[in-house]
N, C-alpha and C positions, 0 to 999 in steps of 0.2 A: 504494500500500500504506500503510495507516495506521501511524503511528509508535507504538512502545510508550511508555507514560507515562514510564518511566525515561529513555528517550532524549530526550524533550522537556525533562525537568528538567535533564539534563546539558547540553543544547544551550543552554538559557536559564537559567543559574544565577541564584539570588536575589541581586540587587545588594547588599542589606543584609547578607547572610551574607558576601559577599566583603569588604565594607567592614569588618565585624566582625573578620575574620581579619587584615586589613591593620592595623587599629588595634591588635590584640593583639600583632602582631609589632613594630609601632613602639614599643609600650610596653616590650617585652622589650629591644629594641635600645637604647632610651633609658636604661633602667635599667642595662644592662651598661656603657654608655658612662660613666654617672655613677659606677658602682662602680670603674671604672678610674681615676677622678680623685679620689675621696674615700672615706673609710671607710663601710662599710655602715650603721653607726648614724647617720650624718649625712645620709643620703639621705631626702628627704621625698617624700610622694606628690604634693604640689603641683608640685615641680620636675620630678618624673618625668613628670607629665602635660604640663607646659609643654615639656619637651625632646621628648616624643613628638608634640606638637601635637595632643593630644586633650583633651577636657573632663574634669573630675573625674568627671562622671557616666559617661562612656565608660570611664574607668579602673576605676571601681567596678564596672561591669558585667562587666569581665573579670577583675579581681583584687581580693582583699580586703586585701592588705598588700604591702609590699615583699618580704617573705619568700616570699609566694605567687608573686611575679614571678620570684624566684630559682629556686624549685622548678620553675616552668614552663620556665625556661631549661635546667635540668638534665635535664628530660624530653626536651627537644629534642636535647640531646647524646646521650642514650640512643638516641633514634630514629635519629639520624645514624649512630651506631656500628652499630646493628642492621641498618640498611638497607644498609650497606657490607659485609655479611658475605661472606666468601670461601669458596665451596664447595670450593675446592681444598685447604683446610686440614682437611677432614673426616677424612682418614686419618692426620693428624699426631697425636702424643701430646698428652694434655691440657695439659701445660705449654706446648707450642708454640702450641696453639690459644689459650690464655689470653694468652700473650705478644702474639700478633697482635691480639686483641681490645683489650687495654689500650693498645697502641700506637695503634690506631685512635682510641681515646678521647682520647689525648693530642693526636693530630692534630686532632681536632674541637675541642679546647680551645685550640689554638694562637692563634687570633684573639683570644681572651679572656685572654691570659696576664696582662696588667696587672690585670684585674678579679680573676682568681684570686689573684694576689699580695696585692691589697688585702683580699680576703675572708679569706685565711689569717691575715693580721695581725689583723683584727677578731676572728676566732675565738680567737686566742691571748689577747686582752684580755678576752673575754666567754665564760666557760664555758657559759652557758646557750645562747648562739648556737652554740658548738662542739658541744653535745649535739644541738641541732636539726639542724645540718649533718650530724652523724654518722648520724642517722636517714635523711636523704635519701641519703647515700652508701651505706648498707647496702642500701637499696632499689635503687639503681642497680647495685650490684655483684651483686645477685641476678640481674639481667638480663645482666650481663657473664658471670657463671658459666654461665648458660643458653646464651648465645651461643657459649661455648667448649665446649659439650657436657658440662658438669659439673653435676650435680644441685644445685639450690638449694632443694629442697623440704624441708619439715619442719624440726624443731629443728636437725638437723645442717646443713641448708642455710643457716639463719640464722646459725649460728656461722661457717660458711665465709664467708658474705658479710661478716660483721663483721671476720673476719680479713683478707679481701681489701681491705676499705675501709681498714683500718689500714696494710696493705702499700702500697696505692696512695697514701695520704697521704704516706708516707715517700718514695716515688718522685717525687711532685709537688715535693718540696723540691729534689731534684736538677734536675728539669725546669725549675723556675722560674729557675735560675741557668745553664741550659744554652743558650747562644746559638748553638751549632753547628747549621747547617741540617740536618745528618744526625743530630743528637741522639745522638751516640755515647755520651756519658756517661749519658744517660737510659736508653738501651737496655741498657747494662752494668748500671746500678743495678737496672733492672727484672728482668733475667735473674738477678742475684744474689738479689734479693728472692723471686722465684718459686722458686728452688732451695731457699731456706730455708723458704718456705711449703709446698713439696711435702713436706718432712720433717715439718713441723708437721701438715699434713693427714693424713699417715700415722699420726701419733700420735693425732690426733683420731679417725680411723676405729677405731683400736685401743680407745680409751676408750669409744666408742659401742658397740662389740661387747661390751665388758665390762659396760657399763650394761644392754644387752639381756639378757645372761645373768643378771645380778642380778635384773632385773625378772621374768624367767621363773621364777627360783628362789623369789622372795618368795611367790607364791601357794601353791607347794608347801609352803613353810615354815609359812605361815599355816594351810593345811589340816592339817598335822601337829600344830600347836599346838592347833587346834580339836578334833582327835580326842583328844588327851591330856586336854583340859579336859572333854570329854564323858565319857570313861572315868572321870574322877574324880567327876563328878556322879553317874554311874550306880553307882559304887562306894559 
């Protein structure tokens, strides 16, 4: 029986594609290793290539900057968390689902704790870097909200993701100093933060509802004003 083309391709993967994936991962691992040792702003592309044992041409083929390498690592963290989703949490309240998702994210970050500590210090010194990191964090938290079964769509979703990014950043400070393998302090800090965030989210929903009512009222008001103006012109 002849094989399907798709099966041939899977059975004989392109060696160059496999090499590219390997080089990409080596670059990310090398960068994270350097970040654990020194500030973000002191890491050069040359030493990253040297640590990863790739040429500058190979590094450039995969990444345009050290920040792009960092963004790729955060996407890997996102994928790790999303792939480890627990279907048993589907019936739990949103707060419990989100707690589970964010603890999985902290577990995924655990091997990179020194690098996260270094990056946090660099962000405190450099507001521009801090803003750039916030954009990445908001994007990641949109996925975390979605994984928790909470809508991250539209303007309200963006605001929710920004709030969750700020909440998670505060919890990270506790996590960085929590050496307990069970992460009891971190879990308590996350639970308290989510409790506060739940109240804030309720307020947000109320404000959004008010905003929608105002937006619906505005066209009616404009139509009324237009009618008055037309009556005056006709008079």
